[in-house]
C-alpha positions as CSV (number, residue, x, y, z in Angstrom):
1,X,102.0,60.8,28.1
2,X,104.6,59.4,25.6
3,X,105.8,55.9,26.5
4,X,109.4,57.1,26.4
5,X,108.6,59.8,29.0
6,X,106.9,57.1,31.1
7,X,109.9,54.9,30.9
8,X,112.2,57.7,32.1
9,X,109.8,58.6,34.9
10,X,109.8,54.9,36.0
11,X,113.6,55.0,36.2
12,X,113.5,58.1,38.3
13,X,110.7,56.9,40.5
14,X,111.2,57.5,44.2
15,X,114.1,59.9,43.7
16,X,114.4,63.5,44.6
17,X,114.3,64.3,40.9
18,X,110.8,62.8,40.6
19,X,109.6,64.7,43.6
20,X,110.9,68.0,42.2
21,X,109.8,67.6,38.6
22,X,107.4,70.2,37.0
23,X,104.6,68.9,34.8
24,X,106.8,69.6,31.8
25,X,109.6,67.7,33.5
26,X,107.4,64.7,33.7
27,X,106.3,64.9,30.1
28,X,109.8,65.5,28.5
29,X,111.6,62.7,26.7
30,X,114.1,62.3,23.9
31,X,112.5,60.8,20.8
32,X,113.7,57.7,19.0
33,X,113.7,59.7,15.8
34,X,116.2,61.3,13.5
35,X,118.9,62.1,16.1
36,X,119.0,58.7,17.7
37,X,118.6,56.8,14.5
38,X,121.3,58.9,13.0
39,X,123.5,58.1,15.9
40,X,123.1,54.4,15.2
41,X,123.9,54.9,11.6
42,X,127.0,56.8,12.4
43,X,128.3,53.7,14.1
44,X,127.1,51.0,11.7
45,X,126.3,52.4,8.3
46,X,129.6,51.4,6.7
47,X,128.4,51.7,3.0
48,X,126.2,54.8,3.0
49,X,124.6,57.0,5.6
50,X,121.4,58.7,4.4
51,X,120.1,59.7,7.8
52,X,121.2,63.3,8.6
53,X,120.3,66.4,6.6
54,X,123.8,67.5,5.8
55,X,125.5,67.6,2.4
56,X,128.5,65.2,2.5
57,X,131.2,64.3,0.0
58,X,133.5,61.4,0.5
59,X,132.2,60.9,4.0
60,X,133.0,64.5,5.1
61,X,130.6,67.5,5.4
62,X,131.1,69.9,2.6
63,X,132.3,73.4,3.5
64,X,132.3,76.7,1.6
65,X,135.8,78.3,1.2
66,X,134.3,81.5,2.4
67,X,133.8,79.9,5.8
68,X,136.9,77.8,5.8
69,X,139.4,80.6,5.1
70,X,138.3,82.3,8.3
71,X,138.6,79.1,10.4
72,X,141.7,77.5,8.8
73,X,142.7,75.5,11.8
74,X,139.4,73.7,12.0
75,X,138.1,70.9,9.7
76,X,134.5,70.8,8.4
77,X,133.4,68.4,11.2
78,X,134.5,71.0,13.7
79,X,132.7,73.9,11.9
80,X,129.7,73.2,9.7
81,X,128.6,69.7,10.9
82,X,125.7,69.3,13.3
83,X,126.8,68.9,16.9
84,X,125.3,66.2,19.2
85,X,122.3,67.2,21.2
86,X,124.1,67.1,24.5
87,X,127.3,68.5,23.0
88,X,130.6,67.0,21.9
89,X,131.6,64.0,24.1
90,X,135.2,65.2,24.2
91,X,134.4,68.7,25.6
92,X,131.8,67.3,28.0
93,X,134.4,64.9,29.4
94,X,137.1,67.6,29.6
95,X,134.8,70.1,31.2
96,X,134.0,67.5,34.0
97,X,137.7,67.1,34.6
98,X,138.1,70.9,34.8
99,X,135.2,71.1,37.3
100,X,136.9,68.6,39.6
101,X,140.3,70.4,39.2
102,X,138.6,73.7,40.3
103,X,136.5,71.9,43.0
104,X,138.7,69.2,44.6
105,X,135.9,68.4,47.1
106,X,134.2,66.6,44.1
107,X,137.0,64.2,43.6
108,X,135.6,60.6,44.0
109,X,132.0,61.8,44.1
110,X,129.4,60.5,41.6
111,X,127.8,63.2,39.6
112,X,126.7,63.6,36.0
113,X,128.6,64.3,32.9
114,X,128.0,67.9,32.0
115,X,125.5,68.7,29.2
116,X,126.4,71.5,26.8
117,X,123.8,74.1,25.9
118,X,123.9,77.4,24.0
119,X,124.9,79.7,26.9
120,X,124.1,79.8,30.6
121,X,120.7,81.5,30.0
122,X,119.7,78.3,28.3
123,X,120.8,76.3,31.3
124,X,118.5,78.4,33.5
125,X,115.6,78.2,31.1
126,X,115.8,74.4,30.7
127,X,116.1,73.9,34.5
128,X,112.9,76.0,34.8
129,X,111.2,73.8,32.2
130,X,112.0,70.7,34.2
131,X,111.5,71.9,37.7
132,X,109.4,75.1,37.9
133,X,105.7,75.7,37.3
134,X,102.7,77.4,38.8
135,X,103.0,75.7,42.3
136,X,106.7,75.3,42.2
137,X,108.3,78.8,42.7
138,X,111.9,79.8,42.3
139,X,113.8,81.6,45.2
140,X,116.7,84.0,44.5
141,X,118.4,87.0,46.0
142,X,117.2,90.6,45.8
143,X,118.7,92.3,43.9
144,X,119.4,89.8,41.1
145,X,119.8,89.4,37.4
146,X,116.5,90.3,35.7
147,X,116.5,87.2,33.5
148,X,115.6,85.0,36.5
149,X,112.2,86.7,36.9
150,X,111.6,86.7,33.2
151,X,112.3,83.0,32.8
152,X,110.3,82.1,36.0
153,X,107.3,84.3,35.6
154,X,106.9,85.0,31.9
155,X,108.0,81.6,30.5
156,X,106.9,79.2,33.2
157,X,104.0,81.1,34.8
158,X,105.5,80.5,38.2
159,X,106.0,82.8,41.2
160,X,109.4,84.4,41.8
161,X,110.4,84.7,45.4
162,X,113.3,86.8,46.7
163,X,115.2,87.3,50.0
164,X,117.0,90.5,50.8
165,X,120.6,89.7,49.8
166,X,122.3,91.9,52.3
167,X,121.5,93.1,55.8
168,X,123.7,95.5,57.8
169,X,126.4,95.3,55.2
170,X,126.7,91.5,55.3
171,X,125.3,88.6,53.3
172,X,121.8,87.9,54.7
173,X,122.1,84.3,55.9
174,X,119.1,84.6,58.2
175,X,117.0,86.0,55.4
176,X,117.9,83.2,53.1
177,X,117.2,80.6,55.7
178,X,113.8,82.1,56.5
179,X,112.8,82.3,52.9
180,X,113.8,78.6,52.2
181,X,111.8,77.5,55.3
182,X,108.8,79.5,54.2
183,X,108.8,77.8,50.7
184,X,109.4,74.4,52.3
185,X,106.4,74.8,54.6
186,X,104.1,76.1,51.9
187,X,105.1,73.9,49.0
188,X,106.8,70.9,50.6
189,X,109.9,71.6,48.6
190,X,112.4,74.4,47.8
191,X,114.0,75.6,44.5
192,X,116.7,78.1,45.3
193,X,119.1,79.7,42.9
194,X,122.4,80.9,44.4
195,X,124.6,83.0,42.1
196,X,128.2,83.6,43.2
197,X,129.9,85.8,42.3
198,X,126.6,87.5,42.4
199,X,125.1,89.6,39.6
200,X,124.6,92.6,40.2
201,X,126.5,93.0,43.5
202,X,129.7,91.2,42.8
203,X,129.6,89.3,46.1
204,X,130.8,85.8,46.9
205,X,130.4,84.1,50.3
206,X,133.2,83.7,52.7
207,X,134.3,80.2,53.8
208,X,132.2,80.5,56.9
209,X,129.1,81.8,55.1
210,X,129.4,79.0,52.5
211,X,129.5,76.4,55.4
212,X,126.4,78.1,56.9
213,X,124.5,77.9,53.6
214,X,125.3,74.2,53.3
215,X,124.2,73.5,56.8
216,X,120.8,75.2,56.4
217,X,120.2,73.2,53.2
218,X,121.2,70.0,55.1
219,X,118.8,70.7,57.9
220,X,115.9,71.2,55.5
221,X,116.7,68.0,53.8
222,X,117.0,66.1,57.0
223,X,113.5,67.4,58.0
224,X,112.2,65.6,54.9
225,X,111.9,68.5,52.5
226,X,113.1,68.2,48.9
227,X,115.6,70.9,48.0
228,X,116.9,71.9,44.6
229,X,120.0,74.1,44.8
230,X,120.9,75.7,41.5
231,X,124.4,77.2,41.6
232,X,124.7,79.8,38.9
233,X,128.5,79.9,38.6
234,X,128.7,82.1,35.6
235,X,131.5,84.2,37.1
236,X,133.2,81.3,38.9
237,X,136.8,81.8,40.1
238,X,136.9,85.6,39.7
239,X,137.7,86.2,43.3
240,X,139.7,89.2,44.6
241,X,139.8,88.6,48.4
242,X,141.5,85.8,50.4
243,X,138.5,84.9,52.6
244,X,136.2,83.9,49.8
245,X,135.1,80.3,49.5
246,X,137.1,79.1,46.5
247,X,134.9,76.2,45.5
248,X,131.4,76.2,44.1
249,X,128.6,75.4,46.5
250,X,127.9,72.5,44.1
251,X,131.0,70.8,45.4
252,X,129.3,70.5,48.8
253,X,125.7,70.0,47.7
254,X,126.3,67.2,45.2
255,X,126.3,64.5,47.8
256,X,124.9,66.4,50.8
257,X,121.7,64.4,51.2
258,X,119.3,62.1,49.4
259,X,116.7,65.0,49.4
260,X,119.0,67.5,47.8
261,X,119.3,67.8,44.0
262,X,122.3,70.0,43.2
263,X,122.6,71.6,39.8
264,X,125.7,73.5,38.5
265,X,125.4,76.1,35.7
266,X,128.7,77.2,34.4
267,X,130.8,77.6,31.2
268,X,133.6,79.5,29.5
269,X,131.4,82.6,28.9
270,X,132.8,84.7,31.7
271,X,135.5,82.7,33.4
272,X,137.3,82.0,30.1
273,X,136.4,85.3,28.5
274,X,134.3,83.8,25.6
275,X,131.1,85.8,25.9
276,X,129.8,85.5,22.4
277,X,130.5,81.8,22.0
278,X,127.2,81.0,23.8
279,X,128.6,77.8,25.4
280,X,127.2,76.7,28.8
281,X,127.1,73.5,30.8
282,X,124.7,71.9,33.2
283,X,125.8,69.3,35.7
284,X,123.6,67.3,38.2
285,X,124.6,65.8,41.5
286,X,122.6,64.0,44.3
287,X,123.7,61.5,46.9
288,X,121.2,58.7,46.1
289,X,121.1,58.9,42.3
290,X,122.4,55.9,40.3
291,X,124.2,56.1,37.0
292,X,121.0,54.9,35.4
293,X,119.0,57.8,37.0
294,X,121.7,60.3,35.9
295,X,121.2,59.0,32.4
296,X,117.5,59.3,32.6
297,X,117.7,62.9,33.9
298,X,120.2,63.8,31.2
299,X,117.9,62.3,28.6
300,X,115.0,64.4,29.9
301,X,117.3,67.5,29.6
302,X,118.2,66.5,26.0
303,X,114.5,66.4,25.3
304,X,114.3,70.1,26.4
305,X,117.2,70.9,24.1
306,X,115.9,68.9,21.1
307,X,112.5,70.6,21.4
308,X,113.9,74.1,21.4
309,X,117.3,74.7,19.7
310,X,118.0,71.1,18.7
311,X,121.7,71.5,19.5
312,X,124.4,74.0,20.2
313,X,126.7,75.6,17.6
314,X,129.6,73.4,16.5
315,X,132.3,76.1,15.9
316,X,132.0,77.4,19.5
317,X,132.4,73.9,21.0
318,X,135.5,73.2,18.8
319,X,137.1,76.5,19.7
320,X,136.5,76.0,23.4
321,X,137.8,72.4,23.3
322,X,141.0,73.4,21.6
323,X,141.5,76.4,24.0
324,X,141.1,74.1,27.0
325,X,143.6,71.7,25.5
326,X,146.1,74.5,24.9
327,X,149.0,74.5,27.5
328,X,149.0,78.3,27.4
329,X,145.3,78.7,28.1
330,X,145.5,78.9,31.9
331,X,148.5,81.3,31.8
332,X,146.6,83.6,29.5
333,X,143.5,83.5,31.7
334,X,145.7,84.4,34.7
335,X,147.0,87.5,32.9
336,X,143.5,88.7,32.2
337,X,142.4,88.0,35.7
338,X,145.3,90.1,37.0
339,X,143.9,92.9,34.9
340,X,140.5,92.5,36.5
341,X,142.1,92.4,39.9
342,X,143.7,95.7,39.2
343,X,140.4,97.3,38.2
344,X,138.7,95.8,41.3
345,X,141.5,97.2,43.5
346,X,141.1,100.6,42.0
347,X,137.3,100.5,42.7
348,X,137.8,99.2,46.2
349,X,140.3,102.0,47.0
350,X,137.9,104.7,45.7
351,X,134.9,103.3,47.5
352,X,136.8,102.9,50.8
353,X,138.1,106.5,50.6
354,X,135.0,108.5,49.5
355,X,131.7,109.1,51.1
356,X,128.3,109.9,49.6
357,X,125.0,110.8,51.1
358,X,123.2,109.2,48.2
359,X,125.2,106.1,47.4
360,X,126.1,103.1,49.5
361,X,128.2,100.4,47.9
362,X,126.7,96.9,48.4
363,X,129.3,94.3,49.6
364,X,131.5,93.2,46.7
365,X,134.6,91.1,46.4
366,X,134.5,89.2,43.1
367,X,133.1,88.9,39.6
368,X,132.6,91.7,37.0
369,X,130.4,94.1,38.9
370,X,129.7,96.1,41.9
371,X,126.5,98.0,42.8
372,X,125.3,100.9,44.8
373,X,122.2,101.3,46.9
374,X,120.7,104.6,45.8
375,X,118.9,106.6,48.4
376,X,115.5,107.9,47.3
377,X,115.0,105.3,44.6
378,X,116.4,107.5,41.9
379,X,118.7,104.9,40.2
380,X,117.1,105.4,36.8
381,X,117.3,109.2,37.0
382,X,120.9,108.9,38.0
383,X,121.7,106.5,35.2
384,X,120.1,108.7,32.6
385,X,121.9,111.9,33.9
386,X,125.3,110.1,33.9
387,X,124.7,108.9,30.3
388,X,123.4,112.2,28.9
389,X,125.6,114.7,30.8
390,X,128.8,112.7,31.4
391,X,128.8,110.0,28.7
392,X,129.0,107.3,31.3
393,X,127.0,104.1,30.9
394,X,125.8,102.1,33.9
395,X,122.8,99.9,34.6
396,X,119.7,100.5,36.8
397,X,118.7,97.1,38.2
398,X,115.8,98.5,40.2
399,X,114.9,102.0,41.6
400,X,117.4,101.5,44.4
401,X,120.2,99.6,42.7
402,X,122.8,101.0,40.3
403,X,125.2,98.5,38.8
404,X,128.7,99.3,37.4
405,X,130.6,96.8,35.4
406,X,134.2,97.7,36.3
407,X,135.3,94.8,34.1
408,X,134.6,96.9,31.1
409,X,136.3,100.1,32.3
410,X,140.0,100.7,31.7
411,X,141.8,101.0,35.1
412,X,143.1,104.5,34.3
413,X,139.5,105.7,33.9
414,X,138.1,104.2,37.1
415,X,138.8,107.1,39.4
416,X,137.3,109.7,37.0
417,X,134.2,107.5,36.3
418,X,133.5,106.9,40.0
419,X,134.1,110.6,40.9
420,X,131.5,111.5,38.3
421,X,129.1,109.0,39.6
422,X,129.5,110.3,43.2
423,X,129.3,114.0,42.1
424,X,126.2,113.6,39.9
425,X,124.5,111.6,42.7
426,X,125.2,114.4,45.2
427,X,123.8,117.0,42.8
428,X,120.4,115.2,42.5
């Protein structure tokens, strides 16, 4: 094993992080190579810097006019220059401030500086690299986003466990607890991914449900089991009902217990309507971790970035940073969220006033989506018929689950779209 990896492992010795590491997590390190030596030169090479493979004139990265004319408000360091492996220090610091603003329970708590990666999928993939392997499975809801299984099984060669997300029209707290206990007993540790608002159902827990989830994790930790709780907050804040827990579960897990490692995956992709920017963040929190250990864990994570994409795109980071600093940004978001609220309300009204023998709406109260349970397991047939006969596109998650992204349907079309979905289902 590389000496730099051994050094990081020594720093993390005895921590919940060490106990949860995959084999790759133990092996990862950030090399003392081009990036780190280039960082030293950026500070001290006052005469000439010949470290980084960029073309520079007068101390500034060169930029073609064909690029610059389309990004006139950004300078070349904000567009064509390489970004730092963990992202721009300014945007990382500002995003942490925003996390605390949106999750006041985190105020005064010690958690890591967010690391920037190319999209939330990259967050999930790198977390899998560090913490999942053949004898360390991932637990998530059923139904769920298909990328969870792809990352876990195909990339990491690990088992993907699921608990039934809903039971009797409510979030299945008992099923989640039973599944976590089963993994804890078999493997000695738990790695659970909780995605709220959930894809594909569009559900977020109520305040009471969130408290119950936190308590079941606490009990496992107190029993001596190591628990990794990954909060996939891709759709964070897009809540349409008053009883929803407004804060991320990370806000309660970050200092819950020494045996709990909380990880937050978030970014501007969905909540700031910047889907194609591919800008995501990962943040770590655990009650017993020191600043030195947070640095070591972040360095491991940087090794995962360096060995795959090297760094994230600079223009996206620059644009997001300037947007977050814009005084009008939050007001603009509020207007777009009002639009989504209107679409949600229209869907809610339709579902509450129409019946179907073939379709049952899964609980939904937030996010971009809602889904139907399809009787007879004909979701794919229904999807194809809607597309071919009615020109309506929806997603089959599995044979029994049909997802509709109401976020992408104009409000005035919602009643007609849902009427067609119900009618075609009844015909089949």
